[in-house]
ROLUMGU-911164 format. One line per 4 residues: number of its first residue (from 1); their letters; for each residue x, y, z of N, C-alpha, C, CB. Coordinates in pm, whole numbers, plus 50000, padded with zeros to 5 digits. Glycine has a CB too. Layout:
N
NUM) a) X:Y:Z:X:Y:Z:X:Y:Z:X:Y:Z; ...
***
This chain:
318
1) mdts) 49708:45985:51191:49780:46072:51097:49916:46009:51068:49797:46216:51156; 49947:45987:50936:50075:45926:50904:50187:46029:50917:50073:45866:50762; 50312:45981:50903:50427:46067:50929:50432:46186:50835:50555:45989:50917; 50408:46164:50705:50416:46273:50607:50312:46381:50637:50396:46218:50465
5) arll) 50189:46338:50664:50084:46435:50694:50114:46509:50823:49948:46365:50705; 50171:46438:50920:50204:46502:51048:50315:46606:51030:50246:46396:51152; 50414:46575:50946:50522:46670:50921:50469:46796:50852:50631:46604:50834; 50376:46778:50759:50318:46893:50692:50238:46979:50791:50227:46848:50576
9) rlls) 50165:46911:50879:50089:46984:50980:50182:47058:51076:49997:46889:51057; 50290:46994:51115:50387:47057:51204:50450:47179:51136:50496:46956:51246; 50488:47164:51010:50548:47275:50937:50450:47391:50925:50594:47230:50798; 50323:47360:50904:50222:47465:50895:50212:47542:51026:50086:47406:50858
13) llqt) 50216:47472:51138:50210:47539:51267:50333:47626:51290:50198:47436:51379; 50450:47576:51254:50573:47650:51279:50585:47774:51192:50692:47560:51256; 50510:47781:51082:50517:47898:50995:50437:48015:51048:50469:47862:50857; 50355:47994:51150:50282:48106:51208:50378:48191:51292:50163:48056:51296
17) prdw) 50354:48323:51302:50449:48412:51370:50441:48404:51523:50426:48554:51327; 50479:48290:51579:50481:48272:51724:50569:48154:51759:50337:48252:51780; 50603:48142:51886:50678:48025:51934:50580:47921:51988:50780:48065:52044; 50610:47794:51960:50527:47684:52009:50608:47600:52108:50476:47596:51890
21) tgte) 50552:47575:52224:50619:47482:52316:50599:47340:52265:50565:47497:52461; 50687:47251:52313:50674:47111:52273:50541:47053:52315:50788:47029:52332; 50492:47095:52432:50363:47045:52482:50249:47089:52392:50338:47093:52624; 50251:47216:52348:50146:47266:52260:50145:47193:52126:50164:47416:52236
25) laer) 50264:47170:52073:50271:47098:51945:50223:46955:51960:50415:47099:51891; 50260:46890:52072:50217:46752:52094:50065:46744:52104:50282:46696:52222; 50002:46842:52172:49857:46842:52183:49791:46866:52048:49812:46949:52283; 49845:46958:51970:49788:46987:51839:49798:46866:51745:49858:47108:51776
29) lgvs) 49909:46795:51753:49933:46683:51661:49883:46549:51716:50081:46673:51631; 49850:46547:51845:49803:46422:51906:49911:46317:51920:49691:46367:51825; 50034:46362:51951:50146:46269:51966:50219:46301:52096:50244:46277:51844; 50324:46228:52122:50403:46252:52242:50507:46360:52217:50471:46122:52289
33) grtv) 50564:46412:52326:50670:46511:52313:50791:46456:52242:50709:46564:52448; 50820:46328:52264:50934:46264:52197:50914:46262:52046:50954:46121:52250; 50790:46233:52003:50762:46232:51859:50778:46371:51799:50619:46180:51832; 50738:46475:51874:50755:46612:51826:50903:46640:51804:50696:46713:51927
37) rtdv) 50989:46601:51901:51132:46626:51887:51189:46551:51767:51206:46586:52015; 51141:46429:51746:51187:46351:51631:51145:46417:51500:51131:46207:51637; 51020:46465:51495:50972:46530:51373:51046:46661:51346:50822:46556:51384; 51080:46734:51452:51158:46856:51434:51292:46825:51369:51178:46928:51568
41) erlr) 51357:46718:51415:51485:46680:51356:51467:46638:51211:51550:46565:51436; 51355:46574:51178:51329:46538:51038:51317:46663:50951:51200:46452:51027; 51246:46764:51002:51233:46889:50926:51369:46955:50906:51136:46986:50997; 51450:46954:51010:51584:47012:50996:51666:46937:50892:51658:47010:51132
45) glgy) 51650:46804:50890:51720:46724:50791:51676:46755:50649:51700:46579:50819; 51551:46804:50634:51500:46841:50502:51536:46985:50464:51348:46823:50498; 51607:47054:50554:51652:47189:50522:51572:47301:50583:51653:47207:50378; 51475:47267:50667:51395:47372:50731:51466:47420:50859:51251:47321:50763
49) pvla) 51494:47551:50872:51564:47602:50990:51473:47616:51112:51628:47736:50958; 51444:47505:51178:51359:47509:51297:51445:47549:51417:51290:47371:51322; 51412:47663:51477:51487:47714:51591:51421:47671:51721:51498:47867:51585; 51501:47648:51823:51448:47608:51954:51514:47691:52062:51472:47456:51979
53) trga) 51433:47740:52156:51485:47814:52271:51438:47746:52398:51440:47962:52268; 51520:47753:52500:51487:47688:52627:51430:47789:52725:51611:47619:52687; 51377:47738:52834:51325:47823:52939:51174:47826:52941:51379:47961:52924; 51120:47904:53038:50975:47910:53056:50904:47968:52934:50940:47993:53178
57) tggy) 50971:48060:52865:50908:48122:52748:50963:48066:52617:50928:48273:52751; 51037:47957:52625:51100:47900:52507:51003:47820:52422:51216:47814:52546; 51052:47772:52311:50970:47691:52223:51033:47678:52086:50832:47750:52211; 50955:47632:51991:51000:47611:51855:50938:47716:51762:50964:47468:51807
61) rlga) 51016:47755:51661:50965:47840:51555:51051:47821:51431:50962:47989:51598; 50997:47860:51317:51069:47845:51191:51148:47973:51165:50972:47814:51074; 51279:47958:51153:51364:48073:51127:51379:48101:50980:51499:48052:51188; 51449:48210:50950:51475:48245:50811:51595:48167:50762:51499:48397:50796
65) gaal) 51582:48100:50651:51689:48016:50598:51754:48078:50477:51637:47879:50564; 51865:48014:50435:51936:48062:50317:51857:48032:50190:52074:47998:50309; 51779:47924:50193:51697:47887:50078:51551:47899:50115:51730:47743:50029; 51466:47927:50018:51323:47940:50043:51258:47803:50044:51256:48030:49938
69) ppll) 51209:47755:50159:51144:47625:50163:51002:47634:50107:51140:47571:50307; 50944:47521:50073:50805:47524:50026:50715:47583:50133:50757:47382:49989; 50622:47667:50092:50527:47728:50185:50400:47645:50191:50496:47872:50144; 50345:47633:50308:50218:47564:50326:50111:47669:50346:50223:47464:50447
73) ldde) 50017:47675:50254:49910:47774:50260:49777:47704:50275:49911:47862:50134; 49690:47762:50362:49555:47708:50367:49476:47761:50247:49484:47744:50501; 49351:47719:50233:49274:47753:50114:49261:47904:50095:49136:47692:50122; 49225:47976:50203:49206:48120:50191:49337:48191:50158:49147:48176:50320
77) eava) 49448:48146:50219:49577:48207:50192:49618:48186:50046:49684:48150:50286; 49594:48063:49995:49632:48033:49856:49554:48121:49758:49606:47885:49824; 49424:48139:49782:49343:48224:49695:49391:48369:49704:49193:48213:49733; 49419:48416:49825:49461:48555:49844:49594:48581:49772:49475:48588:49994
81) vtvg) 49689:48488:49784:49819:48507:49720:49804:48505:49568:49918:48398:49764; 49722:48415:49516:49702:48407:49371:49641:48535:49317:49614:48288:49336; 49537:48584:49384:49473:48708:49339:49571:48825:49348:49347:48738:49422; 49650:48828:49456:49748:48934:49472:49852:48934:49362:49816:48922:49606
85) lrta) 49899:48815:49322:49997:48805:49215:49938:48851:49081:50048:48662:49203; 49814:48813:49057:49750:48858:48933:49737:49009:48929:49613:48793:48916; 49706:49067:49043:49696:49213:49050:49831:49278:49028:49638:49256:49184; 49937:49215:49081:50072:49272:49070:50121:49276:48927:50168:49194:49154
89) tsga) 50066:49192:48840:50113:49192:48701:50075:49319:48627:50056:49072:48627; 49985:49398:48683:49949:49525:48618:49954:49640:48717:49809:49516:48556; 50044:49630:48813:50051:49731:48918:50136:49850:48879:50105:49672:49043; 50160:49936:48979:50232:50060:48954:50381:50047:48982:50175:50171:49038
93) iagi) 50428:49927:49018:50569:49906:49044:50633:49845:48920:50591:49815:49169; 50725:49918:48859:50785:49873:48734:50878:49756:48760:50860:49988:48666; 50882:49663:48665:50981:49557:48669:50942:49432:48743:51101:49609:48728; 50823:49427:48806:50788:49305:48879:50683:49223:48806:50738:49340:49017
97) eeas) 50636:49273:48690:50530:49200:48620:50575:49061:48580:50486:49277:48496; 50697:49050:48521:50745:48920:48474:50765:48824:48591:50875:48936:48396; 50825:48873:48701:50845:48788:48818:50712:48745:48877:50928:48862:48924; 50613:48834:48877:50482:48799:48928:50417:48690:48843:50391:48922:48934
101) lral) 50433:48701:48712:50377:48599:48622:50443:48463:48645:50395:48641:48477; 50574:48462:48665:50644:48334:48689:50594:48271:48819:50797:48356:48695; 50586:48353:48925:50539:48300:49053:50394:48253:49043:50553:48406:49162; 50313:48329:48969:50172:48291:48952:50159:48158:48880:50097:48400:48876
105) akle) 50239:48138:48775:50233:48012:48701:50270:47893:48790:50327:48017:48579; 50372:47910:48873:50413:47802:48963:50304:47772:49065:50544:47838:49034; 50242:47876:49119:50139:47856:49220:50016:47789:49162:50101:47988:49285; 49973:47834:49043:49851:47778:48985:49870:47632:48943:49808:47861:48865
109) qvlp) 49995:47592:48917:50020:47452:48882:49991:47357:48997:50165:47435:48837; 50010:47404:49119:49993:47316:49235:49862:47342:49309:50109:47333:49330; 49780:47436:49260:49652:47460:49326:49558:47341:49304:49586:47590:49273; 49491:47296:49410:49388:47194:49391:49278:47246:49299:49328:47151:49528
113) srlr) 49209:47154:49233:49109:47195:49135:49001:47283:49197:49045:47073:49071; 48964:47256:49325:48858:47336:49387:48902:47481:49405:48819:47277:49522; 49032:47503:49435:49081:47639:49452:49103:47705:49317:49210:47640:49533; 49150:47627:49218:49170:47684:49086:49037:47735:49030:49232:47580:48991
117) rrvn) 48930:47661:49061:48797:47703:49015:48757:47835:49081:48690:47594:49045; 48783:47851:49210:48750:47975:49280:48828:48093:49223:48778:47961:49430; 48956:48071:49198:49040:48178:49146:48996:48216:49005:49187:48137:49146; 48969:48117:48922:48927:48146:48786:48791:48217:48782:48920:48018:48705
121) tlqt) 48704:48184:48878:48576:48253:48886:48596:48399:48920:48484:48186:48990; 48685:48426:49015:48717:48564:49049:48770:48639:48926:48820:48569:49163; 48857:48573:48851:48916:48636:48735:48812:48663:48627:49028:48549:48679; 48718:48569:48609:48620:48580:48501:48516:48687:48528:48551:48446:48480
125) ytvp) 48474:48698:48654:48360:48785:48684:48400:48915:48754:48262:48712:48770; 48527:48951:48749:48569:49082:48797:48636:49154:48681:48665:49070:48920; 48617:49285:48676:48672:49365:48566:48770:49466:48626:48558:49438:48486; 48898:49453:48596:48995:49549:48650:48986:49682:48577:49137:49494:48641
129) vprd) 49023:49788:48646:49033:49919:48581:49154:49915:48489:49045:50035:48686; 49140:49956:48363:49254:49951:48271:49372:50029:48325:49214:50007:48134; 49490:49972:48306:49611:50036:48356:49643:50160:48276:49728:49939:48352; 49681:50263:48346:49722:50386:48280:49871:50377:48250:49689:50511:48367
133) dagp) 49906:50340:48127:50046:50321:48093:50125:50450:48103:50059:50264:47955; 50054:50564:48097:50124:50692:48109:50141:50733:48255:50049:50800:48033; 50084:50657:48346:50092:50691:48487:50231:50665:48543:49989:50613:48565; 50256:50713:48665:50389:50698:48724:50421:50553:48756:50401:50783:48850
137) rvdp) 50541:50510:48724:50588:50377:48757:50706:50389:48852:50627:50297:48629; 50711:50303:48950:50815:50310:49053:50911:50194:49036:50752:50309:49194; 51040:50224:49039:51144:50121:49031:51147:50047:49166:51285:50184:48998; 51132:49914:49165:51131:49841:49293:51261:49856:49371:51105:49695:49268
141) silt) 51374:49878:49302:51501:49896:49374:51499:50025:49456:51619:49897:49276; 51428:50127:49406:51416:50251:49483:51329:50229:49607:51357:50364:49396; 51222:50149:49592:51139:50117:49708:51220:50046:49816:51021:50030:49667; 51301:49949:49776:51380:49876:49876:51484:49966:49940:51448:49754:49812
145) tlta) 51543:50057:49861:51639:50152:49917:51573:50241:50021:51701:50238:49806; 51455:50291:49989:51386:50382:50080:51339:50311:50207:51267:50446:50010; 51288:50189:50193:51246:50118:50314:51366:50085:50402:51171:49989:50276; 51481:50060:50340:51600:50028:50418:51646:50148:50500:51714:49981:50326
149) vcrd) 51647:50267:50440:51691:50384:50516:51587:50423:50621:51718:50503:50422; 51458:50396:50595:51357:50417:50699:51385:50324:50817:51214:50392:50643; 51413:50199:50786:51440:50101:50892:51566:50135:50970:51453:49961:50832; 51673:50173:50899:51803:50196:50964:51820:50339:51014:51914:50164:50868
153) rerl) 51719:50425:50990:51722:50564:51036:51846:50636:50985:51716:50570:51189; 51865:50629:50854:51980:50693:50791:51933:50810:50704:52058:50590:50706; 52005:50920:50713:51974:51034:50628:51993:50997:50482:52062:51156:50664; 51914:51060:50397:51919:51030:50254:51931:51158:50174:51796:50949:50210
157) rfdy) 52027:51159:50082:52037:51267:49983:51983:51213:49851:52185:51319:49967; 51901:51292:49785:51844:51244:49660:51811:51359:49567:51719:51161:49688; 51814:51329:49438:51769:51424:49336:51618:51414:49328:51836:51395:49198; 51554:51530:49317:51408:51533:49316:51358:51630:49212:51353:51570:49455
161) hdha) 51256:51587:49136:51190:51673:49038:51048:51703:49087:51189:51607:48895; 51015:51830:49105:50882:51864:49154:50781:51859:49040:50882:52004:49218; 50654:51897:49070:50546:51884:48971:50570:51969:48847:50413:51921:49034; 50651:52076:48863:50680:52162:48748:50804:52117:48673:50697:52305:48794
165) gaat) 50871:52013:48721:50989:51962:48654:51119:52020:48705:50978:51987:48510; 51112:52112:48803:51233:52173:48857:51313:52070:48936:51199:52295:48945; 51445:52067:48916:51531:51967:48982:51599:52030:49103:51637:51912:48883; 51597:51957:49213:51666:51999:49335:51735:51879:49397:51567:52065:49435
169) vrta) 51829:51906:49485:51893:51801:49564:51845:51819:49707:52052:51807:49554; 51786:51714:49763:51727:51724:49896:51803:51634:49995:51578:51686:49892; 51802:51674:50119:51855:51592:50229:51743:51573:50329:51981:51659:50296; 51711:51449:50361:51593:51424:50445:51617:51305:50537:51470:51399:50358
173) epyr) 51540:51305:50645:51534:51192:50736:51407:51113:50701:51535:51238:50888; 51420:50997:50640:51303:50922:50592:51236:50843:50704:51343:50827:50479; 51101:50840:50700:51027:50772:50806:50932:50663:50754:50948:50873:50885; 50849:50695:50655:50749:50597:50611:50729:50608:50459:50614:50619:50686
177) lvnw) 50693:50493:50399:50645:50490:50262:50495:50468:50265:50717:50378:50179; 50422:50543:50185:50277:50532:50182:50232:50510:50037:50209:50660:50242; 50154:50405:50016:50097:50379:49885:49957:50439:49881:50093:50224:49854; 49937:50536:49791:49810:50608:49783:49765:50607:49638:49823:50755:49838
181) grrw) 49659:50530:49611:49615:50514:49473:49721:50440:49393:49585:50651:49410; 49764:50497:49281:49869:50438:49200:50004:50504:49225:49834:50449:49053; 50014:50582:49330:50139:50651:49358:50196:50609:49494:50118:50803:49355; 50328:50618:49504:50399:50596:49630:50457:50729:49677:50511:50488:49613
185) ylla) 50450:50750:49809:50500:50873:49868:50595:50840:49984:50384:50962:49916; 50696:50923:49998:50788:50913:50112:50759:51027:50207:50938:50916:50064; 50730:50991:50332:50715:51091:50438:50850:51106:50506:50603:51049:50541; 50902:51230:50506:51037:51252:50559:51046:51392:50619:51143:51235:50448
189) wdve) 51147:51408:50706:51179:51539:50762:51284:51602:50672:51229:51528:50911; 51250:51714:50609:51343:51784:50521:51440:51864:50608:51267:51878:50420; 51567:51824:50604:51667:51882:50693:51688:52030:50664:51800:51807:50681; 51698:52067:50536:51727:52206:50502:51607:52297:50523:51773:52215:50358
193) rddw) 51487:52245:50505:51366:52326:50522:51310:52316:50663:51260:52284:50422; 51368:52228:50744:51331:52214:50885:51182:52191:50902:51374:52338:50963; 51128:52096:50823:50984:52070:50829:50956:51934:50765:50903:52183:50757; 50836:51882:50791:50793:51757:50729:50759:51782:50583:50671:51698:50804
197) rtfr) 50796:51686:50498:50765:51694:50357:50718:51557:50306:50888:51743:50277; 50637:51560:50201:50590:51439:50135:50643:51441:49992:50433:51428:50138; 50720:51337:49955:50784:51330:49824:50726:51216:49741:50937:51313:49839; 50700:51241:49614:50659:51134:49523:50779:51046:49493:50598:51192:49393
201) vdri) 50763:50916:49514:50875:50824:49499:50920:50815:49354:50838:50685:49551; 50827:50825:49258:50867:50814:49118:50950:50933:49072:50745:50800:49029; 50960:51038:49158:51042:51154:49124:51172:51157:49203:50965:51282:49149; 51198:51052:49280:51316:51045:49366:51425:50961:49298:51280:50984:49504
205) rprt) 51550:51011:49302:51666:50934:49259:51768:50939:49373:51727:50991:49125; 51773:50833:49456:51862:50835:49573:52009:50846:49534:51841:50709:49657; 52085:50915:49619:52229:50922:49605:52294:50831:49708:52280:51068:49620; 52399:50766:49671:52471:50678:49763:52615:50726:49777:52467:50530:49713
209) ptgp) 52678:50697:49891:52621:50625:50006:52524:50712:50085:52732:50575:50098; 52447:50648:50170:52352:50722:50253:52426:50794:50364:52245:50628:50311; 52356:50886:50429:52417:50969:50531:52423:50903:50667:52344:51098:50541; 52458:50980:50770:52467:50926:50907:52329:50894:50963:52538:51026:50999
213) rftp) 52329:50818:51071:52203:50786:51137:52150:50909:51210:52222:50668:51236; 52017:50912:51226:51954:51025:51293:51868:50976:51408:51870:51108:51194; 51845:51065:51503:51756:51034:51615:51613:51057:51571:51789:51121:51741; 51526:50955:51582:51389:50970:51528:51309:51077:51600:51315:50838:51536
217) rdlp) 51225:51144:51524:51133:51245:51578:50994:51183:51594:51128:51370:51485; 50909:51252:51668:50769:51212:51673:50705:51237:51538:50693:51288:51785; 50629:51142:51490:50563:51158:51361:50462:51273:51368:50493:51028:51319; 50435:51340:51256:50344:51456:51260:50200:51418:51287:50351:51530:51130
221) dddv) 50167:51289:51274:50030:51244:51296:50035:51095:51327:49937:51274:51172; 49950:51049:51419:49944:50906:51448:49896:50827:51328:49853:50880:51567; 49809:50886:51248:49760:50822:51126:49839:50877:51008:49606:50847:51107; 49949:50808:50975:50039:50856:50871:49969:50859:50735:50165:50769:50864
225) aayv) 49887:50757:50707:49819:50751:50577:49727:50871:50560:49740:50620:50564; 49650:50906:50664:49560:51021:50656:49639:51150:50641:49471:51028:50780; 49751:51160:50711:49835:51280:50702:49886:51300:50560:49954:51271:50801; 49938:51192:50501:49992:51202:50365:49881:51235:50266:50061:51071:50325
229) srrv) 49763:51174:50282:49654:51201:50189:49612:51347:50196:49534:51111:50217; 49614:51406:50316:49580:51549:50328:49686:51635:50260:49566:51589:50477; 49812:51599:50279:49919:51677:50218:49915:51666:50066:50055:51631:50269; 49887:51548:50017:49883:51528:49872:49768:51606:49812:49870:51379:49839
233) saaa) 49652:51604:49880:49536:51676:49827:49557:51826:49829:49410:51641:49906; 49651:51873:49912:49679:52016:49918:49796:52056:49827:49711:52057:50061; 49841:51963:49744:49955:51992:49656:49919:52098:49553:50001:51864:49585; 50022:52148:49487:50001:52255:49388:49951:52195:49257:50133:52336:49364
237) wryr) 49821:52166:49253:49762:52116:49130:49762:52226:49024:49618:52064:49156; 49739:52186:48901:49733:52285:48794:49613:52378:48812:49725:52214:48658; 49499:52320:48857:49378:52400:48881:49335:52382:49026:49263:52360:48784; 49304:52493:49091:49256:52486:49230:49125:52564:49240:49362:52544:49329
241) arvt) 49038:52522:49332:48909:52589:49346:48870:52596:49493:48799:52515:49264; 48805:52706:49527:48746:52723:49661:48595:52722:49642:48796:52857:49731; 48530:52618:49693:48389:52593:49664:48308:52608:49792:48369:52451:49601; 48209:52696:49791:48117:52707:49904:48004:52607:49884:48061:52854:49917
245) vhap) 47989:52516:49978:47889:52409:49968:47779:52437:50070:47954:52268:49993; 47655:52430:50025:47542:52457:50114:47497:52327:50180:47424:52522:50036; 47583:52278:50268:47557:52155:50343:47654:52152:50461:47574:52027:50253; 47619:52078:50568:47709:52069:50683:47844:52009:50645:47645:51986:50793
249) advv) 47948:52052:50713:48083:52006:50682:48097:51855:50698:48184:52075:50772; 48035:51795:50802:48050:51651:50822:47982:51571:50711:47993:51611:50958; 47873:51626:50656:47805:51559:50544:47894:51557:50421:47671:51628:50512; 47955:51671:50391:48042:51680:50274:48166:51592:50292:48083:51826:50248
253) adri) 48223:51594:50412:48344:51514:50437:48317:51365:50420:48398:51542:50578; 48195:51323:50452:48161:51181:50436:48145:51141:50290:48033:51150:50512; 48119:51237:50203:48091:51205:50063:48214:51209:49974:47989:51300:50010; 48322:51265:50021:48442:51273:49939:48559:51214:50016:48472:51420:49898
257) spav) 48661:51171:49945:48780:51118:50009:48876:51232:50040:48849:51012:49919; 48970:51211:50134:49068:51317:50162:49150:51356:50041:49160:51272:50273; 49157:51266:49941:49233:51297:49820:49171:51411:49741:49246:51174:49732; 49040:51430:49755:48971:51534:49679:49005:51672:49732:48820:51511:49682
261) gtve) 49013:51684:49864:49043:51815:49921:49009:51818:50069:48966:51923:49848; 49013:51936:50125:48984:51955:50267:48856:52035:50283:49101:52025:50339; 48783:52005:50389:48654:52069:50415:48667:52159:50537:48541:51963:50437; 48624:52283:50522:48632:52383:50629:48490:52426:50669:48716:52507:50584
265) rvde) 48456:52412:50796:48323:52447:50843:48306:52598:50848:48299:52387:50982; 48191:52647:50798:48156:52788:50808:48051:52807:50916:48106:52842:50672; 47940:52733:50906:47838:52731:51010:47768:52597:51001:47736:52850:50994; 47655:52583:51069:47589:52453:51076:47540:52404:50940:47472:52461:51171
269) rtcv) 47518:52494:50846:47461:52454:50716:47550:52486:50597:47328:52521:50697; 47672:52534:50622:47760:52575:50513:47904:52536:50543:47749:52726:50489; 47976:52501:50438:48118:52471:50452:48190:52511:50324:48141:52319:50485; 48322:52509:50328:48404:52541:50212:48491:52421:50179:48491:52668:50237
273) lhtg) 48488:52381:50053:48573:52273:50005:48691:52333:49929:48493:52175:49913; 48812:52305:49977:48934:52344:49907:48981:52223:49827:49045:52395:50008; 48978:52235:49696:49007:52119:49613:49094:52160:49495:48877:52054:49563; 49144:52061:49424:49229:52088:49309:49246:51964:49224:49364:52140:49353
277) adtv) 49293:51981:49102:49316:51870:49011:49400:51919:48894:49182:51809:48960; 49449:51824:48817:49529:51859:48701:49443:51897:48581:49620:51744:48663; 49313:51862:48583:49223:51898:48473:49093:51952:48532:49196:51775:48381; 49026:52039:48455:48897:52090:48502:48790:51981:48492:48855:52215:48420
281) etlg) 48811:51884:48403:48716:51773:48395:48713:51694:48525:48751:51680:48278; 48830:51672:48584:48835:51602:48713:48769:51685:48822:48981:51571:48751; 48792:51815:48820:48726:51901:48919:48575:51895:48904:48774:52047:48904; 48527:51888:48781:48383:51877:48759:48326:51750:48818:48352:51882:48611
285) vylg) 48402:51640:48809:48358:51514:48870:48351:51528:49021:48454:51398:48832; 48453:51590:49081:48453:51610:49227:48329:51686:49272:48580:51685:49270; 48296:51794:49200:48181:51875:49239:48050:51799:49220:48179:52005:49158; 48046:51714:49119:47927:51632:49099:47905:51532:49211:47935:51560:48969
289) llge) 48012:51491:49277:48000:51394:49386:47943:51456:49513:48135:51333:49414; 47940:51589:49521:47894:51654:49643:47747:51624:49671:47915:51803:49634; 47665:51620:49567:47523:51596:49586:47452:51709:49657:47502:51470:49662; 47510:51827:49656:47453:51943:49723:47473:52066:49636:47517:51964:49863
293) dfdv) 47396:52172:49664:47416:52299:49594:47549:52360:49636:47300:52396:49623; 47613:52429:49542:47741:52491:49574:47761:52615:49489:47857:52391:49551; 47851:52702:49534:47890:52822:49460:48040:52815:49435:47852:52953:49539; 48080:52848:49312:48222:52849:49279:48249:52968:49190:48265:52717:49210
297) tgpp) 48358:53041:49214:48389:53163:49140:48510:53150:49049:48412:53276:49237; 48576:53039:49049:48694:53023:48964:48757:52888:48986:48796:53134:48991; 48858:52860:48905:48920:52943:48801:48830:52954:48677:49055:52884:48761; 48861:53046:48586:48773:53066:48469:48754:52940:48386:48830:53175:48381
301) ellt) 48859:52858:48375:48847:52735:48295:48744:52641:48356:48983:52664:48285; 48737:52637:48489:48638:52552:48554:48497:52605:48530:48667:52542:48705; 48480:52736:48539:48347:52794:48515:48300:52764:48374:48350:52946:48539; 48388:52775:48276:48352:52743:48138:48311:52597:48126:48469:52774:48043
305) hlrr) 48385:52511:48190:48354:52368:48184:48219:52338:48250:48465:52286:48252; 48191:52399:48364:48064:52375:48432:47946:52425:48349:48063:52443:48571; 47962:52541:48282:47855:52590:48195:47831:52494:48079:47888:52729:48142; 47939:52439:48026:47926:52343:47917:47852:52218:47965:48064:52305:47861
309) lagr) 47887:52173:48086:47819:52056:48143:47671:52085:48166:47885:52014:48275; 47642:52205:48218:47502:52239:48245:47420:52236:48117:47492:52378:48311; 47474:52291:48009:47402:52288:47883:47384:52147:47830:47475:52372:47781; 47488:52066:47845:47480:51927:47798:47373:51850:47873:47615:51856:47813
313) yara) 47368:51866:48006:47268:51794:48087:47127:51844:48057:47299:51809:48237; 47115:51977:48034:46982:52033:48002:46931:51975:47870:46988:52190:47994; 47018:51966:47771:46977:51909:47644:46943:51761:47656:47086:51928:47540; 47015:51693:47746:46992:51549:47762:46854:51520:47821:47099:51489:47850
317) tg) 46800:51613:47899:46669:51592:47962:46556:51656:47882:46670:51648:48104; 46586:51717:47769:46481:51774:47684:46425:51900:47741:46371:51675:47664
***
């Protein structure tokens, strides 16, 4: 292995999230410990912040530098990053599309032809769901603000607009950001309401400066994503329905996502689905996914829609 190839291999090893002893690096590279030390100094001379610690648990690792050094990606990593950047160009975070396109153009310029072919094949034979331009868009600066106060455990005051458009000023202890579908949610302890709350990030406008630090509480659930999805599905949708399903609760729960609603067991062969949506058409889709007989008594708009669907399907089958 020549010097240039060895330096690239060494840099690739140092970019993994662990410390490497000089002996481990020498074995991986097939060189002496002295050569490893020389190569480390060469990397430092090129601007890479290679950190070294002494002792039994010491070793080498790549630190965070003032400038972004070239990244060494293996084939799978390069494909994953490229696909991720292409996805980001039509994501739900406002303002990053142009930056994603610039980064994507730079990456694709240096991709080997074999990887470019794989990426282009993925692009050609996959069909993305069209972006809903009317859907909620999140300012990336708000995301970074929220993650920072979660990290630093600082209280946050913010203006908030609920689903009905009512404006309030909230004070909360922020804990986690959760990406659910095309929406971002903040899980926080509402100080004034003395309870856990889930806030839509696209409706949050943080106030600065942030408040004092707080002592962290135990999270309401070990699975934060599942907790938020349950809370979101229980939100005050425009239309809500209580549906009696003639099937076991575990069967129904397996067929729908937590976003659709919650399932309550009645007996071994019956359960109740509590669900909601902003349109009765969406509720009709949810009920169609059950694959079981069900009874529903309201709301009236949903009943009208289901009767219309029943007539349409009857006509379709002659």
